N, C-alpha and C positions, 0 to 999 in steps of 0.2 A: 794758258793754249786751248782754243778753238778748239771742239770738238772735230768738226767738217775735217779737221786738218790732222790729226792725229788717222783719220778715214782716210786718206784721201794716198798716204806712205804703203807702197806694198807691203806691207808685211802684217802677221797676227799679233790681233788685240786680246788684250783684256781685261772688261770689267766690271764694277763690283757694283751690288746697292747697297745702302744701308737705308734706316729710316731712322725718326729723329723718337726723345721721349715723349708719351704719351703727359707725364707730369713730372713736372722742377723737379722732382726727387729725384726721377729717377736714371735723371742727368751726368751723373757723374759714371753707371755704370756705361750708360748708349757714347761716351767720350772713350772712357778704357777698349771696349772690340770697336769704334775711330781709328781712333789712335792700332788697333794690334792689323787692323787690317790695313789700313792705311801702310804698315810697315811693311806690308807684299809687294807692294812701289806698283798700285795695278795701272794702266796705262789714264783709266779714270776713276771716281766714285760718284754716282746719282745720290741722291738726297730725297726718300717721300716726303708727301706734304702733307696726309696724312687725310682721315675723311674730313669734310667742310673745309679745310685747312686747320686745324681746330689746335696743328703744331709745329706752323708755316713760322713763329718767330722764330725754332728753334733750324726752321729743313736749313731756313741760311747764316742763320751761325756756325750750322754743324757744313755748310758746302763751302765757306769763308775759311773756315779750321782746315778744312783739308789741303785748302790750298798754301793759303800763310802760314799757316804749322806744321806743317805732314809736306810742305810741295811735291802735292800731290791734283792732277786736272780733277774739278768739278763743277758737277752739273746737280741743279738743283731745281727738283718740278715743280710745279704753279699748275692749281687746281682749280680750274673758275664752277663747279659746281655748288652750290651754298653760297655763293658768293655775289654779290653786287661788282658791278662793271668797273665804280670808283672804287671796291675794297681792292680788283684785282689792279688796276692802274697802281692804287698804295704801295701792296710788294711788287709793283716790279719798279718804281722808284726804289724800296728799299732794298730789293738783288742791288739795282744799279752802282747806289753808296757804296754798297756791300762788296761792289769789284764782282763780282760775278760778270759770266763771261759768257753762259750755258746755258738753258733753260729745256725742259721736259715739259713740254704742253699740253695736258690731258685736261676735258671735262671731269671727267671723275666719276663715279659711280651714285647715284642716285639713295640717299639715305629715307629707306621708309618713314611713309608713314609722308609724303613731304611732299610737296608741288615746287611743281619742277614743268620745265622755266618759268621763270618771275618776271616780269615784267624789264624789270632791268637787272638780263641776270643775260649770260653767253650762254646758247643753244649746245652748241658745237665746238665743239676742239678747234678747225678748223678757224673762225673767230675770236677764241684764243692766241689763235697763232697770227692770222691780222692784228691787233691789239700790238701785239706785241712788237709784232715788224713797225708798227705806226713808233713806238714808243721812245721803243730800245732797239732803234734798227742795227745796231754793233751789234747783238747781239746772235749764238748759234743758236738755234733753235730747233729742238730734237720733240718724235710724235714718237707715239704705241701706234703696234698695230696687234692686228689679230688673225694667226696662225688658219686655227679653225673656224676663225670668224665674231665679230659679235656678239654675243649673248642679244642684245638690242636688234641686228641687223635680219633685216627677213628675209634676205639669200646672201651667200659671200660674196655676192658678181656684188651687191649692196653696200655689201661692205668695205668691197676694193674698192669702188667707187668713190666711197669720203676719205679713205685713206687717200684716193691721189687730189682729196679737195681743199686733203693740208695739205701737204705738198704746191703745187697750183698757191700756198695762201702764201707758201715760204718755209717747209718742215727740210729739213737739211741733211734729216737721219734719221731715221725708225729704228724703233726697239722690241721686238716682241715683243705680248706675254706667253709665259712659259709655255712648252708645250713639251711629249712624252716621249712621242714616238720621229725620231726623224726625216720618213718618210711622208709626214704629213707638211710637214717648212719645207720640204723640199717644192713640192705640189705646188705650195703656195708661191713661192718665192719666183717660181715660171709664175703663179697669174701673176705676178705682180708685176714682172718684169713685163707678160707682156701688153698689159697697160697701161704698157709706159712710164709706168713708174722708176726713176733710176737711183733714187737716190740710197744710200751703202742703207743695208738694215743685219742691225745685228742678232742673231738667235739672243735671248730671251733663255736664261737654263737655272730651275728649281730642283738643289736639288733637297731633297724628300728625306730626311733621318731621322726623320719621330712619324710612328704610327699616323697616331692623329691628325698630322695636315695633309697628310693624302688624301681624307672624308670636305676638309675646307677646301684646299685650290680643286676640288672637283668642282664642289660650291659653290666657290668663286667664279670658278672662270672657263665650267660647263667644257675640261681638258678632257681627253681618248686618254685615258688608262691601259698600254697595252698590257695583256696577258704578260707576260715576264715580268713585269715587274709588280701586279697583283703579290706574285709566289711572292717574292722577294718580300714583300712585306707582310703576307701570310706568312710566309716564316721565321724573319726576324724582329716585326714587328714587336714585339713582346719583352726586349731582349733591349734595351732602348744603343746601346753598346754598340751589341751586332750591325744595330739597325744602320744605326752611321757611320757603321764604317761599308755596310754594303749601297744608304743612301749616295754615296762621295765616291766608288767606282762605277750604279750606274753614270752620276752627270761627268760622271767622266768620259767615261766610256761613249757618251752620248756627245760627247762635247769632241772626242780622237773622232769619228764617225764623221763628225758633222768639215771637220779638217779635213780628214781622211776628201772630201768633194767638196774643195772647194771652199770653203766659209771659211776668212777669216778675223770676221768680229764677234766674239761672246762675252754675252756679259751675264755677270751669276748673281742672284737673285741671293743675298748670305745670308737673311732671316738672320740679322748685325752677333752672323759667330765666326770667328776670327778661323776655330779650328774646322770647318767646312772649309771655308776660302784658303786656308793653307791644304790643307788634304789635297782640297782639287788642283790648287798650280804645282804643288809636291809633282803628285802624278805624271803633269803635265809639262818640268823643269825643262827635255832633252828638246823635246817637241817643240819651245815659247822661244829656245835660242835665232 
């Protein structure tokens, strides 16, 4: 089923992200996590692409298994940084042959000490979206957006301008990067609508269940961390079981607040942890009915 059709339904949706293994030896463990998360029957599951497309073959296989073996709608990520146009086209044909109906088009993070862009590379995600529309017009295309602004953007206004370019190129839904302060998301949603961006925007929630995650999350995304959450990490961070429960509770609280303010579509960055995914779903069991 196309994600655009799921998002058109007048109901709350809960989707979940998983990531492929970096090495084939870890595939069994990842498959087990994917299987457990799929048993929760989220509205769809997305599968990341990995830095430089290093896990691309696993991405398509996992997305295919999610759809065919587990009966859950799947989205395969496609990143164009570090890939030539020819490589991207081959990957798209690979996805089509695997029966993938939904793709999340991303430029991706530029690897350190890498010259970018090279002459035969896509510069922006909008270019990738156009290529997907050209090669696989039947696919439903999603994209990423950034409530606190893309780290490389000169301003939030410029960042939203680029998001509009992706949507105009054929992007049919957007999923936000993680955020920990809902007021930032509400303000961003208003600005996006004011800019004429009317496609569904899915709120991306990252449950922080380990102390080490918070530093890495800030480093990668530049997210603002509210004092309330910093206190949780300071108090529970050195006790893994307590930190996990507190992280699930904080993410649940965020989601409930979003739903109470009319945001219907939630995407959970599960970090391949079925316990986290199940904990949040359980906390929302009556709300999701």
